[in-house]
C-alpha positions as CSV (number, residue, x, y, z in Angstrom):
1,L,-9.8,71.8,-10.2
2,Y,-6.9,69.4,-9.7
3,V,-6.6,66.7,-12.4
4,D,-4.5,63.5,-12.2
5,T,-3.4,62.0,-15.5
6,A,-1.6,58.9,-14.1
7,L,-2.3,56.7,-17.1
8,N,-0.9,59.1,-19.7
9,P,2.1,57.4,-21.5
10,D,4.0,60.7,-21.5
11,E,6.0,60.8,-18.2
12,A,6.0,64.6,-18.2
13,V,2.2,64.4,-18.1
14,S,1.7,61.4,-15.8
15,Q,4.2,62.9,-13.2
16,S,2.6,66.3,-12.9
17,V,-0.9,67.7,-12.2
18,P,-2.6,70.6,-14.0
19,V,-4.7,72.9,-11.8
20,Y,-7.5,74.6,-13.6
21,Y,-9.2,77.8,-12.3
22,F,-13.0,77.5,-12.4
23,N,-13.6,80.9,-14.0
24,Y,-11.0,80.1,-16.8
25,L,-11.4,76.4,-17.5
26,E,-10.5,76.7,-21.2
27,S,-7.7,79.2,-21.0
28,R,-5.9,79.3,-17.7
29,F,-4.2,76.5,-15.8
30,E,-1.0,75.9,-13.8
31,V,1.1,72.6,-13.9
32,L,2.4,71.4,-10.6
33,P,5.6,69.1,-10.8
34,I,4.4,66.7,-8.1
35,A,6.8,63.8,-8.9
36,E,9.7,66.2,-9.1
37,W,8.8,67.6,-5.7
38,A,8.5,64.1,-4.3
39,D,12.2,63.4,-5.2
40,V,11.8,59.6,-5.0
41,G,14.4,58.6,-7.6
42,E,13.7,56.0,-10.3
43,G,10.4,54.4,-11.3
44,P,7.2,55.4,-13.1
45,K,6.2,57.9,-10.4
46,R,2.4,58.0,-11.2
47,V,0.7,60.9,-9.5
48,V,-2.8,60.0,-8.4
49,Q,-5.7,60.8,-6.1
50,P,-5.6,64.5,-5.2
51,E,-7.5,64.7,-1.9
52,Y,-8.1,67.6,0.5
53,N,-7.2,67.4,4.1
54,Q,-9.9,67.8,6.7
55,A,-9.4,71.6,7.1
56,G,-9.6,72.1,3.3
57,D,-6.4,74.1,3.0
58,E,-4.0,71.4,1.7
59,V,-4.2,68.9,-1.2
60,W,-2.5,65.6,-0.8
61,F,-1.2,63.6,-3.8
62,S,0.0,60.0,-3.9
63,V,3.1,59.3,-6.0
64,W,2.9,55.6,-6.8
65,N,6.0,53.7,-7.8
66,T,6.9,50.0,-8.1
67,M,7.4,47.9,-4.9
68,E,11.2,48.2,-5.4
69,D,11.1,52.0,-5.7
70,T,10.2,54.7,-3.2
71,S,6.7,56.1,-3.2
72,A,5.5,59.3,-1.5
73,I,2.7,61.6,-0.5
74,V,3.1,65.2,-1.5
75,V,1.3,67.9,0.4
76,V,0.5,71.2,-1.4
77,D,-0.9,74.4,0.0
78,D,-4.3,74.9,-1.8
79,E,-4.2,78.7,-1.8
80,T,-0.5,79.2,-2.9
81,R,-0.1,75.9,-4.8
82,E,3.4,75.6,-3.2
83,L,5.0,72.5,-1.8
84,K,4.4,72.1,2.0
85,H,5.7,68.6,2.8
86,V,6.8,65.2,1.3
87,I,6.1,62.0,3.2
88,K,8.2,59.1,1.8
89,D,7.6,55.4,2.4
């Protein structure tokens, strides 16, 4: 279960995504540093909208920034939870 927390005032929280395991929802999760992986420089870097690709093996995250700053889409492997690709605007 991927959870975006884009409106959290703590940048460390709004710029990352916790991943919960269905069998361990209360005790086990992993935090993915999505905004860090995006490497877009300055700005609020709000991580939003985790979406699966059509094959269901990747999760795509939007990293929203201001109009003056760079934004990105971060692609993560669903099985390994490792960074696969970054698409910058």
